[in-house]
N, C-alpha and C positions, 0 to 999 in steps of 0.2 A: 482547417480542421484543428481543433484544440489538441495539444499534446499533454503528456503527463506533466503535472505541475512540479515534478522533481527534476525536470530537464534544467540544466544550468542556465541562469539568466544573468547577464552582465549589463549593468548600467554604466555606460561610458559617457563622461560629461566634460565639456570644455567651457570653463567659466572665466569671465573677465572681472566683473565687479562683485561676485559672490552670490548673485541671485540664482543662477543655474546650479551652482554647487549646493545651495540650500534646497532647491527643489529636487535635485538628484538624491540627496541624502534622505529627504522625506519619502521619495518614491521607493528607495531601498527598504526603508522601514515599513512602508505599506505592503510591499511584496513579502517581506519576512512575516508580517502579521497574518498573511494568507498561506503560510507554510511553504513558500517558494524557496528554491535553492538559488540564492542571489548573492552577487558580489558587485563591487563597483570599481571603476578605473578612472582616476583623474588624469585627463589627457596630458596635463602638465608633467606628470611623472611617467607617462608611457614612453618608453625609450626603445631604440633599436637594439637587437632585431625585433621587429614588431610581430609578436605572436598573437594574432587575432583570436580571441576566445571563441570556443565552439558553443553551439546551442543557440540562444536568442540574445540579441543585442538591442538594448534601448539606448539610442544615441541622442544626447541632449546638448544643445549648443546655443550660444548667443551669436549675434553678428557684430563684428568689431568694426569700428569706423564706418566707412562707406562700402559695405558689402563684403568685408573680408572675414576669414576665419580668425577667431581670437588667437593670441600668442600661444595659449596652452595647447592648441591642436595644429598650429601652423606647420611644424616639422613633419607631423604625421601626414597631413594633407599633401604637403610637398612631395613626400615619399610616394604617396599613393598615385600622384600624377605621373610618376616615372615608371609605374608598374604596367606591364602589358596586360590589357583587359582579358586576354585569352587565358591568363594564369588564374583568374577568378579567385582572388584571395578570400572573398566572402562566400564561396560556394558552400551549400548546405547550411547556411546561417540564415535564420529568420531575424527580421529587424523591424523596428519602428523608430520614428524620428520625432523629436519635439524641439522647436526652435523659438527663439525670442529675438526681436529686433525693434526698430523704430520706423513707424510709418512716415516720419519726416523725410525719409530717403526713398528714392525710386528703387533702391536695392534692398527693400524691406525683406529681412530674414533670408538674405542671399546665401549665408553660410549653411543654414539648416536645409534650404532647398537644394543646394549643391550636394550636401552630404546625402540626402535622401536619394538623389539621382545617381550619385557615384556608387553608393553601396549596392544599388540594384544592378548597375552596369558591371560591377565587379563580382556578380554572382549571387548576391543576397536575395532573399525572398521576403517581400514586404508583407507583413501580417496586419498592418493597420495604416490608414492614411496619415501622413504627417500632419502635425498641428503647428501652426506658426502664429504667434501672438505678439501684440504690441506691448513692449516693456512699460510704456507710459500709462497704459490702461489696465495692466495685469494686476490681479489680486489672487492670492493663493486659493481663494474659494471661488475663483472665476468659473462660471458654469461650463464654458467650453472645455476648460482644462479638466474639471471634475468628470465631465462626460467622456472625455478622451481617456482618462485613467480607468473609468468603469469599463469602457470598450476594451482597453488593454487587458484588464483582469479577465474579462470574458474570453478573449481570443487565446489567452494563455491557459485557460481551463482552471482559473482560480475563482474562489468565492468573491462575491461583491463586498461582503462584510468581513472584517477581521475575524479569524478563528482562534487567535491566541489572546488570552486574557490575563496572562501572568504579569506580575509587576516587572516593568522593563528597566527601571532604574533602581539601583540599590545605593542608598546614602547612609553611610555609617559614621556616627560621631566617634572621634578618636581623641581621648584626653590623655593618652599615655606618651605621646610624642613631644619632645622639646621643640621650641620654635625653630631651631636650626634645621629641622627636617622640612619645614614649610617655607613659604615665601619665595621660593626659587622656581615655582612652576610657571613655565612659559607656554603659551598657546602653540599647539603643534603646527609646524610649518612656517612659523614666524621668527624673525630675528629680534633680539632685544637690543635696542639702541638707546642712546641718551640724547635728549633734546638739548643741544648745545647752544642754540641761538634762537631767540624769539624777538623779532624785530618788526615794529609797526612801520609799514610803508605809507599808509594813508590813515589819517586820524578818524575818518568816517563821519566828519561833520556834514558832508553832503550825500555821499553815495555808499557809505559803509566802510568798515575797517578792513584793510588788507594787511596781511602778515607775511613776512618771509620767515620760514622755519628752517632750521638746520638740524639734521640728525647725524650723530657720529657713531660709528660701529666698527670695531677692528676687523670683523670678518665680512664686511659688506662687499658686494660686487654688483655694479650696475653700469648702464651705458647711457651716454648722452642721448637725450630725446626719449628716454624710456618713461616708465611709470612706477610710482610707489603706491602700495596699498597700506593704508593706516587702519589698524584695528582699534576702534575707539572704546571708551568705557562710559558706563552710566555715571551720573553724578553720585558720588559717595554719600552726600547728604540725603538724596532721595532714597537710596537703599537702606541707609541707617534708620530713616523715618519709618519705612515699612517694617523693619525688624523690631523697632522700639514699640510699635503698635500691636505686635503679636500676630501679624498677618501670615507669617511663614513658620512652618514647623518642620522638625526633623523626622517625625514618625508619621505613619499612615493615619493614625487616629487623631492627629493634631493635638497631642497632649504635651509634647516636648517642644516648646517654643525655641526657634533658632535665634542665636545671638551672633552679632558681627564677628566676635572673637572665637566662635566655635570652629574647631578643626574637623573637617569631614573628609571621607574618602568616597569618591563617586565611582561606581562600577555598573556594569549592565549585565542583565541576564541573557535571554535569548535574542532580543533585538531591541533597537532603540529607534523610535520614530524621528526624534529630533535630530537636527544637523549639528547639535552642540558637540557631540563626540568627534566631529571632524577636526576640531581644534582643541578640545578639552583633554588634557592628559589624564586618562582614566587610571584609577588605582593609585593615584598620588595624593598625599595629604594636601589640603588647601583650606584656607580660611573661607567661611561662609560669605564674608563681605567681598572677597576677591572673586569667588565663584559667581555671585549674583551681579557684580559690577562689570566683570570682563566678558562673561560668556552668554548672558541673556540680554536681549534688547528690550528694555523697559520704555524706551522712548518712541518706539514704533507705534503707528496706529493699529489698534488691535483688530484682528480679523475674526470673522464669525465663528470659524472652527475652534480657535483658541478660546474664545469667550464661552462656547458651549462646554468645553472641558472644565472651566472654572466654576460654572453655575452650581454644581452639586456641593460646592464648599462654601456657599453663602449660608450663614447660620441664622440670620434674623428672618423670621417668617415673612414679614411684609416685603423685605428686600428680595427674598427668594421668589416670591410671587411676581414681583416686578421683573426679575431676571427671566423667569419662565415666560412671561408675556413677550419679552424681546426675542426669545427663542422661537416662539410661535409666530411672531411678526417680524421677519428680517428687515422689512422696510423701516420699522421703528428703530431697530438696532442701527441701521444705516443713518437715520436722522440724528440719533443721539450721539453716536461715536464717529462714524466715518465722515459724515459731512462736516462735522465740527473739528475734525483732526485731533481728537482726544487720544491719549496714549494709554499704555498699560498702567502707569501710575494713577491715571484718572479712574481706571476701573476700580482700584482699591479705595479710592476716595468716595466714589459713588456708592459702592457696595462695601461699606465700612466694616461689615461683619464677616468679610471673607477671611477664612483661615485655611491656607492651602499647604499641603505637604510639599517639601522642596523638590521631591522627585517628580511630582506632577508639573511643576513649573519647568523643569528641565525637559520633560517629555513633550510639552505642548506649547510652550512659549516660543516666539521667534528667537532664533539664535543670533548672537551678535555677528555681523558680517562686516568685512572691511570696506573702506571707501577709497576709490582710486583718485590719484592726483598726478598730473604731469610733473616730471622732474624738471627743475629749473637750473640745474648745475651740470657740469661735466667733470667726471673724476680726473680727467687728464689736466684740468685747470685748478680745481679746488683741492684735489687730493682724493685718493681712493677710499678714505675712511669718512668722508664728509658727503652728505647729500642734502640738497636744498629744494624746497618746493614753496609755491606761493598760493595762499588761500584767502579768498574773500569771505568774510563772515556772512553766514546766511541766517536770516530770521524769517519766520513765517507766522502768520496770524491764525489763531484758533479761537473758537468760542468756548469759554470755560463752562464748567457746570453751573456757575452762578450767572451765566448768560452775558458775561462781559467779554470784550475782545482783548486778547492777550498776545503779545509778541513773544515767541519762544525761539531760542537758537536751534539750529540744526544739530543733530546728535554729534556728528564728527567735528564740525567747525566749533561748536560749543566746547567739546572736549579739548580740542587743540588750544583754544583761547584760554582755557583754565590752566594749561601746563606751564610750569616754571622751568627756567633753565636748570638742567641737572636732573629733570624727571625722566623716568624710564618710559619707553614707548615701543610697541610691537609693530613690526612692519614687514612687508615683502617687496621685492622689486621685480619688474617685468621689462622685457626688452621692447624696443620700439620696432614697428614694422619697417621703419627707415633705418638702414644700417649706416650709422654716422661715423664709424671708425675710419673708413676710407673716404677722404675728401679729395682724392686725386684721380677720380674716374673720368673726369671730363663731362659729367652729367650735370646740367643746370638744375637748380632747385628754387622754387618759390614757396615761401611759407607765409601763412596769414594767421594772425593771432588776435583774438578779441578779448579785451579785459585781461584777466589772469591767464588767458590762453596764450599770452606771450611767453609763458614759462618754457615750453619746448623750444621756442625760438632762441631764448637766452641760453638754454642748455647747449644747443648746437653752435651758437656763436662763440661760447666759451671754448668749446672743443676746437673750433677752427682757429681761434686765437692761440690755444695751447700748441696746436700743430705748427702755426706760423712761428711762434717763439722758439720752438725746438729746431725748426729749419734755420732760423737766424743764428741760433747758438752753435750749430754744427757747421754752418757755411763759412768757407774761407773768404777773405776780402775779395770782392769782385766776382765771386762764384755765382753761377746761375742758380736761381731758386725756383723750384717747380711751383707753378701757380696752383692755388686752391680752386676747386670747382666753382663756377659762377653761382652766386647766391644772392637772392633778393627777398626782402622781408617787408610785409605790410602789417602794421599794428593799428588796431582801433581802440581808442580809449575815450572816456568822456572828457576828462580834464587833465592837463599836464600835472597838476598837483596830486592827482590820484597816485601816481607812481613816479614821482619826479626823479628819485634816485636811480631807478631803472632806466629812465629816459636818458639820463646823463651817461649811463653805461652804454646805451645804444650809440650815442654820439661818439663815444670812445672807440667802439668797435669799427665804426666807419673811418675814423681818423687813422686807425691802424691798418686800413685796407682790407678788412675782413669781409665786408658785405655792403650792399646798397640797401638802405633802410628808409621806408616811408611810414610816417606816423600820422594818423588822422584823429583829431580831437573834435568830438561831435558837439560838446556843450560849451566850448570856450572860444572866445573871439580875440584873436591877436593877428599880427602881421605874419605872413608866411616866413618860415625859416628854411634856408637852403644853403648847403655848402658841398663842395666837391673835393675829393682827394685824388690827385693824379698819381700814377704808379711810383714815380721817382720820389714823391713826398712821403709815401707810406713807410714809416719807421726809418726814413733816410736811406733805404736800400733800393737799388735799381731792379724793378720788376717789369722789364720792358714789355712783356707780352700779356700783361694783366690789364683788363679794362679798369678805368677809373671807378671809384666808389663814390657814393653820394648819400647825403642825409637830407630828408625833406620832412618838415613838420607843417601840416596844413590844418587850419582851424575852422570851426563851424563846418565840418565835413565828415561824412561817414566813410568808412574804410573802403567799401565797394565803389563809392564815387571816386575816391582817390585812385583806386585801381583802374577805373575807366579813363581817368586823365592820363595815365601812363600805360595805355593799352599797347603802344608801340614797343615799350620796354618788355612788357609781358610777352607779346608776340615773338620778339626776338629770342627770348628764353625758351619758349615752347617749341620753336621751329629751328633753332640753331643746331640741334643735334637730333639723332633718331628718336630720342626720348628725353623726358625731364621728370622731375619729381615735384608734385604739388601737394602741400599739406595745409590743413586748416585745423585750428584748435580754438574752441569758444562755444558760445551758446548756439543752439540750433536755429529755430525760427525759419526765416527765409534766407539767412545768410549763405548757407551752402549752395542753394540754387542761384542766388545772385552772383556768387563767385564763378560758378559754372557759366552763367550768362555773360559776364564780363569777358571771360577768356574766350568763349566761342565767338563773341562779337569782334574781339581783337583779331582772331584768325580770319574771319570773313572779310574784315576791312582791308586785309592784306591781299585780297583777291581769291582766297580759298572759298570754294562753294560751301554752303551750309552742310551739305551731306558729308563732304570731306572733313570739315571741321568737327562734326559730330563723330565721325569715324576715328579721328585722331584722339578725341577725348575718350572714347570707349576703349581704344587701344591702351591708353594710359591706365584706365581702370583695370583692363584685363591683365596688364603687366604688374598690377598692384603698385602703381606709382601715383595713385590718387589716395591720399590718407586723410580722411575727414573724421576728426574726433569732436563730436558735438554733443552737448547735453541739454 
């Protein structure tokens, strides 16, 4: 039964890449537009003691890695698991759950399904069936999502259509402030760093350019094996071109054309639909060029809803009729824009008479969201103020308005490739599900990295080396040195020349007795490389109870085949202790399933039944010791 629409509603969201955060902010705006009493909680900022809000909760979450809750909500979920269900912390609370995951995994949307079940177990009353969608197929105008929101509004007793029609964004031109009051506006929640190193690891003559980037920041805090979120920018040249052609104005009547050097103050009235205000410092002076470059995503493929809001601002009669025809025939819109992967800039090219108020762009255009990368360094090794990550430049093909095929860089990789050393960059850091600080628990680890997925492997190897060097620094001559946890790494690359410098680093880690490392090169044919380091040779110190380490480079070989060849080593790692940690970082496809198959076959070949082998694998999953980061 629907209740009063003034009952408090709280949108609680746990986001990893920014998609859930964007949808949550849009939902808050949609609820406000229907005069609901609504607030939001970012689970990343939700801290003990956990005061669960009363009224109605809309819980939105992604699924991280292979079936885990994202880092933003992990502490809350861990706390919830310690609570006695009889305490019913969600009693008298109505709830609905929305989740996003990948169907590449058998654990599709496991986090949202778990949240939906847990909230009910702990006393909550479900008001709407949970919706679980595939992140790879999702669009913001997805029919299932639209219908779910309509059902949500209905069960909350809200109108299907917005009832507030006031201007939601107020943009004021300010000409009285000197420049010193501007230019220091940072996106909320992000640190400002300096790009201190841009190094080309692979020249891209065959398989694409690979860069090593380094950010320095005095107030940085991160962990080995964690993630950094980079907030990209649109190309300044693209934004300047839009402004130069008079497409964007500062007033509602499109009489005052915006210029790049204009200083504006952005505020909001009763509500804001866009997620922009999640990171945009409202009420602060900012240049128009910075506002449009940093906070709105002009590189994304436009969705139907955003296009619909822009159509009234097409001033040429013929172009306006063409735009209306696309509104009446969404299939035509899909053919012209979605199937060809054209972006927001292309909209202004096709409809050259568009003249849009800047507040409309802020309200209805997609907000800029960060892109996640695995950290490739350890603060204990490179220093706490330095962070490194590895990026392979991404290009995609689109069919231009002139019907030619054009290669375009991805938004984030294109942005990073344009940065020079000394440039400012905005970023966040996130912890890893694998706690790497303690490498003396006696728990074996197997990591698998494909391509630039070797980044978290490198990060953890650096951390282990830093721990070993600190041990050696403090140890007296002949003193026993506690061994590091057993660690084995499998890396899959196409050619040694792709990341030769990093391969040399891997050899050095082995020579220092840090890990056993296997590298498979799928596109290069050479003789196999193999060498071993016995404990007494590692750094010249006696580490009597440490297993020897080895380096193996196999050519014309895929990484999963190489794992199969060393199934005995893998089996020993998996069965030598009560548990072990297995991580994978790289492209999705069939690789995660192949890794699972290799490990299960290694267990069965040792005499374990298939049932017991599967049970051991599922126990690793249940203990959150299977960490699969695939894209």
